[in-house]
C-alpha positions as CSV (number, residue, x, y, z in Angstrom):
1,M,-0.1,0.0,0.1
2,Q,1.7,3.5,-1.1
3,G,2.1,6.3,1.4
4,D,4.5,7.8,3.7
5,R,6.0,5.6,6.4
6,I,8.2,5.9,9.4
7,R,11.7,4.4,9.4
8,N,12.3,0.7,9.6
9,S,8.5,0.0,9.1
10,S,7.2,-2.4,6.5
11,Y,3.6,-0.5,6.6
12,T,2.6,2.9,5.5
13,N,1.1,5.3,8.2
14,Y,-2.0,5.3,6.4
15,F,-2.5,1.5,6.6
16,K,-1.7,1.5,10.3
17,W,-4.3,4.1,10.8
18,I,-6.9,2.3,9.1
19,C,-6.1,-0.9,10.9
20,V,-6.2,0.7,14.5
21,S,-9.2,2.6,13.5
22,I,-11.1,-0.8,12.8
23,I,-9.7,-2.2,16.2
24,L,-10.9,0.7,18.2
25,F,-14.4,1.0,16.3
26,T,-15.2,-2.4,15.7
27,A,-15.7,-5.6,17.7
28,S,-12.7,-6.9,15.6
29,S,-10.0,-8.9,17.6
30,F,-6.3,-8.5,16.6
31,R,-6.2,-12.1,15.2
32,G,-9.5,-11.7,13.6
33,L,-8.2,-8.6,11.6
34,S,-5.0,-10.1,10.8
35,A,-6.9,-13.0,9.4
36,I,-9.3,-10.8,7.3
37,L,-6.2,-8.8,5.9
38,E,-4.8,-11.9,4.8
39,V,-7.7,-13.1,3.1
40,Q,-7.9,-9.7,1.3
41,S,-4.3,-10.0,0.2
42,I,-5.0,-13.5,-1.2
43,C,-8.0,-12.0,-3.1
44,G,-6.2,-9.2,-4.3
45,M,-8.2,-6.7,-2.5
46,I,-5.0,-5.1,-1.0
47,L,-1.3,-5.3,-2.3
48,L,1.0,-6.1,0.6
49,K,4.2,-8.0,0.5
50,K,3.1,-9.2,4.0
51,T,0.1,-8.9,6.1
52,P,0.8,-7.8,9.7
53,C,0.4,-10.5,12.4
54,N,-1.8,-9.8,15.5
55,M,1.2,-8.7,17.6
56,S,2.0,-5.9,15.0
57,L,-1.7,-4.7,15.3
58,H,-1.4,-4.8,19.1
59,R,1.8,-2.9,19.1
60,W,0.1,0.0,16.8
61,V,-2.7,0.4,19.0
62,N,-0.5,0.4,22.3
63,Q,1.6,3.0,20.5
64,V,-1.4,5.4,20.1
65,G,-2.7,4.8,23.6
66,Y,0.7,5.8,24.9
67,F,0.7,9.0,22.9
68,N,-2.8,9.7,24.1
69,L,-2.0,9.0,27.7
70,T,1.3,11.0,27.9
71,K,0.8,14.0,25.6
72,P,0.4,17.2,27.4
73,K,-3.3,18.0,28.6
74,E,-4.6,21.6,28.7
75,M,-4.1,23.2,32.1
76,A,-7.5,24.5,33.3
77,D,-9.9,24.8,36.4
78,D,-13.0,23.3,34.7
79,W,-12.0,19.7,34.1
80,I,-14.4,16.9,35.0
81,Y,-13.0,13.6,36.0
82,I,-14.8,10.2,35.9
83,I,-13.3,7.5,38.0
84,D,-13.8,3.9,38.1
85,N,-11.8,0.6,38.2
86,S,-12.1,-2.8,37.0
87,I,-10.8,-6.2,38.6
88,R,-9.9,-9.5,36.8
89,I,-8.5,-12.9,38.3
90,E,-5.7,-11.3,40.2
91,N,-5.5,-9.3,43.1
92,R,-4.8,-6.0,41.1
93,K,-7.1,-3.8,39.7
94,V,-7.1,-1.3,36.9
95,V,-8.0,2.2,37.8
96,L,-9.1,4.6,34.9
97,I,-9.3,8.4,34.9
98,L,-11.1,10.1,32.1
99,G,-11.5,13.8,31.7
100,M,-13.3,16.5,29.8
101,R,-13.6,20.1,30.1
102,S,-17.0,21.4,31.3
103,S,-17.0,24.3,28.9
104,R,-17.2,21.6,26.2
105,L,-20.2,19.7,28.0
106,K,-23.5,20.7,26.2
107,K,-27.0,20.1,27.0
108,G,-28.9,17.4,24.8
109,T,-25.8,15.3,24.1
110,Y,-24.0,12.5,25.7
111,P,-20.1,12.6,26.2
112,T,-18.4,10.4,23.6
113,Y,-15.3,8.8,23.4
114,K,-14.0,11.7,21.3
115,D,-15.1,14.3,23.8
116,L,-13.1,12.7,26.6
117,E,-9.3,12.2,27.2
118,C,-7.5,9.6,29.2
119,I,-5.8,11.1,31.8
120,E,-4.5,8.4,33.9
121,I,-4.6,4.4,33.8
122,R,-2.8,2.3,36.1
123,L,-2.6,-1.0,37.6
124,L,-2.6,-0.9,41.5
125,N,-2.3,-3.4,44.3
126,K,-4.3,-1.4,47.0
127,N,-7.3,0.9,46.8
128,S,-5.4,3.6,48.8
129,E,-3.0,4.0,45.9
130,I,-6.0,5.7,44.0
131,E,-5.3,8.8,45.8
132,G,-1.7,9.0,44.6
133,V,-3.1,8.5,40.7
134,I,-5.6,11.3,41.1
135,E,-2.9,13.4,42.2
136,D,-0.8,12.5,39.3
137,A,-3.8,13.6,37.2
138,V,-4.1,16.8,39.0
139,A,-0.6,17.6,38.0
140,K,-1.3,17.2,34.3
141,T,-4.6,19.0,34.1
142,G,-4.8,21.4,37.3
143,V,-7.2,21.0,40.0
144,P,-10.5,19.8,38.4
145,S,-14.0,21.2,39.0
146,S,-15.7,18.0,40.0
147,I,-15.2,14.2,40.1
148,C,-17.9,11.7,39.2
149,S,-17.8,8.3,40.4
150,D,-20.3,5.4,41.4
151,E,-19.6,6.0,44.9
152,G,-17.8,2.5,45.0
153,P,-16.4,1.5,48.5
154,D,-12.9,1.0,46.8
155,V,-12.7,4.4,45.1
156,M,-14.7,6.6,47.7
157,P,-11.9,6.8,50.5
158,S,-9.3,8.2,48.2
159,I,-12.0,10.7,46.7
160,R,-12.7,11.9,49.9
161,K,-9.1,12.7,50.8
162,I,-8.8,14.4,47.7
163,L,-11.8,16.5,48.4
164,A,-10.4,17.3,51.7
165,K,-7.3,18.5,50.1
166,Y,-8.9,20.5,47.4
167,P,-12.3,21.9,48.8
168,K,-13.0,23.6,45.4
169,I,-13.7,19.9,44.0
170,Q,-17.3,18.8,43.7
171,H,-18.1,15.1,43.8
172,T,-21.2,14.0,41.8
173,S,-22.8,10.6,42.1
174,D,-23.5,8.3,38.9
175,I,-27.2,8.3,38.5
176,M,-27.3,4.9,37.2
177,H,-26.0,3.6,40.5
178,K,-28.0,5.7,42.4
179,V,-31.4,4.8,41.0
180,G,-30.3,1.2,41.2
181,N,-29.7,1.4,44.9
182,L,-33.1,3.3,45.4
183,L,-34.9,0.4,43.5
184,K,-32.9,-2.1,45.2
185,R,-34.1,-0.6,48.6
186,Q,-37.7,-0.2,47.4
187,L,-37.8,-3.9,46.0
188,E,-35.2,-6.5,47.4
189,D,-37.6,-7.4,50.3
190,D,-41.0,-7.0,48.7
191,V,-42.5,-10.4,48.6
192,A,-44.3,-9.6,45.3
193,W,-41.2,-8.7,43.6
194,K,-39.4,-11.9,44.7
195,R,-42.3,-13.9,43.4
196,F,-42.2,-12.3,40.2
197,L,-38.6,-12.8,39.7
198,K,-38.9,-16.7,40.7
199,K,-41.6,-17.1,38.3
200,I,-39.9,-15.3,35.3
201,N,-36.9,-17.7,35.8
202,K,-39.4,-20.8,36.1
203,S,-41.1,-19.6,32.8
204,K,-37.8,-19.2,30.9
205,N,-36.6,-22.7,32.0
206,T,-39.8,-24.2,30.9
207,L,-40.0,-22.2,27.6
208,K,-36.5,-22.3,26.5
209,Q,-36.4,-25.9,25.1
210,S,-39.8,-26.2,23.9
211,G,-41.7,-25.1,21.0
212,L,-42.6,-21.8,22.5
213,S,-38.8,-20.8,23.0
214,F,-39.7,-17.8,20.9
215,L,-41.7,-16.4,24.1
216,C,-38.6,-16.7,26.5
217,S,-37.8,-13.3,28.5
218,P,-34.4,-11.9,28.5
219,D,-31.9,-12.9,31.2
220,L,-31.8,-11.4,34.5
221,R,-28.4,-10.1,35.0
222,G,-27.6,-11.3,38.7
223,K,-26.4,-8.5,41.1
224,S,-26.8,-5.6,38.5
225,R,-30.5,-6.5,37.7
226,F,-31.6,-3.2,39.3
227,L,-29.4,-1.5,36.6
228,N,-30.5,-3.6,33.8
229,C,-34.1,-5.1,34.6
230,K,-35.5,-2.7,32.2
231,D,-35.4,-5.3,29.3
232,V,-37.1,-7.7,31.1
233,L,-40.3,-5.5,32.1
234,D,-40.2,-4.4,28.4
235,W,-40.6,-8.2,27.6
236,V,-43.6,-8.4,30.2
237,I,-45.3,-5.3,28.6
238,K,-45.3,-7.2,25.2
239,A,-46.1,-10.5,26.8
240,L,-49.2,-9.1,28.5
241,V,-50.5,-7.8,25.3
242,F,-49.9,-11.2,23.4
243,L,-51.7,-12.9,26.0
244,K,-54.8,-10.5,26.1
245,N,-55.0,-10.8,22.2
246,L,-54.4,-14.5,22.3
247,K,-57.1,-16.2,20.0
248,K,-59.1,-19.2,21.6
249,D,-58.4,-21.3,18.3
250,N,-54.6,-21.1,18.9
251,P,-53.4,-24.7,19.0
252,D,-50.8,-23.5,21.7
253,R,-53.2,-21.6,23.7
254,A,-53.4,-24.1,26.7
255,E,-49.7,-24.6,26.9
256,I,-49.1,-20.8,26.7
257,L,-51.5,-19.9,29.4
258,K,-50.2,-22.7,31.7
259,K,-46.5,-21.3,31.6
260,L,-47.3,-17.8,30.9
261,G,-50.7,-17.2,32.5
262,W,-49.2,-16.0,35.7
263,L,-48.5,-12.7,34.1
264,L,-52.3,-12.0,34.0
265,K,-52.7,-12.7,37.4
266,E,-49.5,-10.6,38.8
267,E,-50.6,-7.6,36.5
268,K,-51.6,-5.1,39.3
269,N,-47.9,-5.7,41.1
270,I,-46.3,-5.8,37.5
271,E,-47.8,-2.2,36.6
272,L,-46.3,-0.8,39.9
273,F,-42.8,-2.4,38.8
274,I,-43.1,-1.0,35.4
275,E,-43.8,2.4,37.0
276,L,-40.9,2.4,39.2
277,F,-38.5,1.2,36.5
278,E,-39.9,3.8,34.2
279,L,-39.3,6.6,36.7
280,A,-35.8,5.4,37.1
281,H,-35.3,5.4,33.5
282,I,-36.6,9.1,33.0
283,S,-34.3,10.3,35.8
284,K,-31.4,8.6,34.0
285,E,-32.1,10.5,30.7
286,I,-32.5,13.5,32.5
287,V,-29.1,13.5,33.9
288,R,-27.6,12.0,30.9
289,K,-29.0,14.7,28.7
290,L,-29.4,17.7,30.7
291,H,-26.5,17.1,33.1
292,I,-26.1,18.7,36.4
293,E,-26.8,22.4,36.8
294,Q,-28.1,24.6,39.6
295,E,-32.0,24.5,38.6
296,G,-31.7,21.4,36.7
297,W,-33.6,19.3,39.3
298,K,-36.9,21.4,38.4
299,A,-37.0,19.7,35.1
300,G,-36.6,16.4,36.6
301,E,-39.5,17.2,39.0
302,K,-41.7,18.2,36.0
303,L,-40.9,15.1,34.0
304,L,-41.3,12.7,36.6
305,E,-44.6,14.1,37.7
306,A,-46.1,13.5,34.6
307,H,-45.4,9.8,34.8
308,I,-46.5,9.0,38.4
309,R,-49.4,6.6,38.6
310,S,-49.3,5.6,42.1
311,E,-48.5,6.4,45.8
312,E,-45.5,4.1,45.6
313,G,-44.5,5.9,42.5
314,R,-44.7,9.3,44.1
315,L,-42.6,8.4,47.1
316,F,-40.0,7.1,44.8
317,A,-40.0,10.1,42.4
318,K,-39.5,12.3,45.7
319,K,-36.5,10.3,46.5
320,I,-35.2,11.0,43.0
321,I,-35.9,14.6,43.2
322,D,-34.3,15.1,46.7
323,F,-31.1,13.2,45.2
324,L,-31.1,15.4,42.3
325,K,-31.7,18.6,44.4
326,I,-28.2,17.9,46.4
327,Q,-26.5,17.2,43.2
328,C,-27.5,20.3,41.5
329,E,-26.5,22.5,44.4
330,K,-23.0,21.5,43.7
331,A,-22.9,23.1,40.3
332,P,-21.6,26.6,40.3
333,L,-24.0,29.2,38.4
334,G,-23.6,28.9,34.7
335,M,-21.7,25.9,34.8
336,L,-22.5,22.1,33.7
337,L,-21.4,18.9,35.7
338,L,-21.5,15.3,34.7
339,G,-23.9,13.0,36.8
340,S,-23.5,10.0,34.8
341,S,-20.3,7.9,34.7
342,E,-22.1,5.4,32.2
343,I,-19.1,6.2,29.7
344,I,-16.4,4.5,31.7
345,E,-18.4,1.6,32.3
346,S,-18.5,1.2,28.6
347,A,-14.8,2.0,28.6
348,M,-14.0,-1.0,30.9
349,S,-16.3,-3.3,28.7
350,K,-13.9,-2.1,25.7
351,L,-10.9,-3.0,27.9
352,K,-12.0,-6.5,28.0
353,L,-12.6,-6.4,24.1
354,L,-9.1,-5.1,23.6
355,S,-7.3,-7.6,25.9
356,R,-9.5,-10.6,25.2
357,E,-6.8,-12.7,23.7
358,C,-5.2,-12.7,27.1
359,G,-8.0,-15.1,28.3
360,T,-7.4,-15.6,31.8
361,S,-3.9,-14.2,32.0
362,G,-4.9,-11.1,34.0
363,F,-3.8,-7.7,33.1
364,S,-0.9,-6.8,31.1
365,V,0.7,-3.7,29.2
366,S,-2.2,-3.9,26.9
367,I,-4.3,-2.0,29.1
368,I,-2.6,1.2,27.8
369,G,-4.4,0.5,24.5
370,L,-7.5,1.7,26.1
371,A,-6.2,5.4,26.1
372,A,-6.2,5.0,22.4
373,C,-10.0,4.9,22.2
374,F,-10.2,8.5,23.5
375,G,-9.6,11.8,21.9
376,A,-8.9,12.6,18.4
377,S,-8.8,9.5,16.2
378,D,-7.8,11.4,12.7
379,Y,-5.2,10.5,10.5
380,K,-2.8,13.4,11.6
381,S,-3.2,12.5,15.3
382,M,-2.5,8.7,14.8
383,V,0.6,9.6,12.7
384,Q,2.1,11.7,15.5
385,A,1.8,8.6,17.7
386,F,3.5,6.4,15.2
387,E,6.3,8.8,14.3
388,I,6.9,9.8,18.0
389,V,6.3,6.8,20.2
390,N,9.1,4.0,20.0
391,P,7.7,0.5,21.0
392,K,10.4,0.5,23.7
393,D,8.5,3.7,25.4
394,V,5.4,1.4,25.8
395,E,7.6,-1.5,27.1
396,A,9.2,0.7,29.6
397,W,5.8,2.0,30.6
398,G,4.8,-1.6,31.2
399,K,7.9,-2.5,33.3
400,K,7.4,0.5,35.5
401,Y,3.4,0.3,36.0
402,I,2.6,-3.4,35.3
403,G,5.7,-5.2,36.3
404,E,5.5,-9.2,36.2
405,T,2.1,-10.3,34.7
406,I,0.0,-13.1,36.2
407,G,0.7,-14.7,32.7
408,K,4.4,-14.8,33.1
409,K,4.1,-16.0,36.6
410,R,2.0,-19.1,35.2
411,R,4.4,-19.7,32.7
412,Q,7.5,-19.8,35.2
413,A,5.4,-21.9,37.7
414,L,3.8,-24.3,35.6
415,K,6.3,-25.5,33.0
416,P,5.0,-26.8,29.7
417,I,4.5,-30.5,29.0
418,K,6.7,-32.0,26.5
419,K,4.4,-33.4,23.8
420,V,5.1,-37.0,22.3
421,D,6.4,-36.7,18.8
422,L,4.5,-39.3,16.9
423,G,6.1,-37.9,13.5
424,P,8.6,-40.7,12.8
425,E,6.2,-43.6,13.8
426,L,3.2,-42.2,11.6
427,G,5.9,-41.7,8.9
428,L,6.3,-45.7,8.9
429,F,2.8,-46.2,8.5
430,I,2.7,-43.7,5.5
431,E,5.4,-45.4,4.0
432,G,4.0,-48.7,4.5
433,K,6.9,-50.2,6.3
434,I,4.9,-51.4,9.4
435,M,2.1,-54.0,8.5
436,I,-1.1,-54.0,10.3
437,A,-2.0,-57.6,11.6
């Protein structure tokens, strides 16, 4: 492929940019893209002397990630941090700090990967080390105006210490986790809710290996069900309409009513569950699109009021409004703050995609590739990364912040078993020198 290339590189900058963009903005794996490029080369779609292997693709992504992480950030007093961490099979965890300027936050739009910058990404042994990582971020950007998090017990102690040290910083809570916790407190001890969950699971098990499997409900997602139960309730709404319109001459009518008829009996309770989750969804959308500002809670109050249908719903909406009031009081006049850390949850999922080829090998230097997903992804920006960043820089970063990986420890402790070479014996059979009785 024609074009400019850096010294000692077999591939042009343009080709590298295309490959990195495919990895970052699709679900393609490194091995998958390498195989695709090989097929395209065979078919004559691209002209290459050789196609890059998965390790080359990995190296290019890491170069862009290192460039994005280490390039100078704007010094300003309106930075907003989003902080979260992720844990895998080892006793260490990744802490990620994303940032964006409040002046670039606009009503009616969600923050995107392009709007955010990766301020810090680090592998830690103890939760207490998060405070030091935040301090390193402050040294890069100046003291931020606010920090948004899910209020997890692993990050909050460090955030509180930072807030005590820099009183001008405001902490805003993630609306997704907040309403999830409110729903949990409202429903986890509710007998009707427990019965509903039990019957949902039972119905799914009786339907999934039958001719009525097309009526199966979506999966309930374990501990996070209060954050992700809306899909199940959407299914319930559709299932109730289906049952009410079920014709008497339907040959499966008796079987359908046997397995799903309980929905009609529980309709009154289900209406309450739907109302509560609908109010929770509206509150999420309010904060995601309008963000946090001084009088922002008033819009929430008006929108929620229009969807209240019961006394339980009214009490639940009041809890949400009380929370929004507290959050909105933190916003300086004329400034927007983030009230949702949803995008950092998405980033942690993307980290799993980028490092999925590591399997159960724990974290490695590949975590720096996540930083490549944020900020500008145009050709000019990536070329800078290829030209400025030496792969040895990435390797040095890995030695400093990652150290010995669990994969390396496993290889050292669990030596590979020498496989029996059957080649010579099989060769004799192929040549016909051994007769089979």
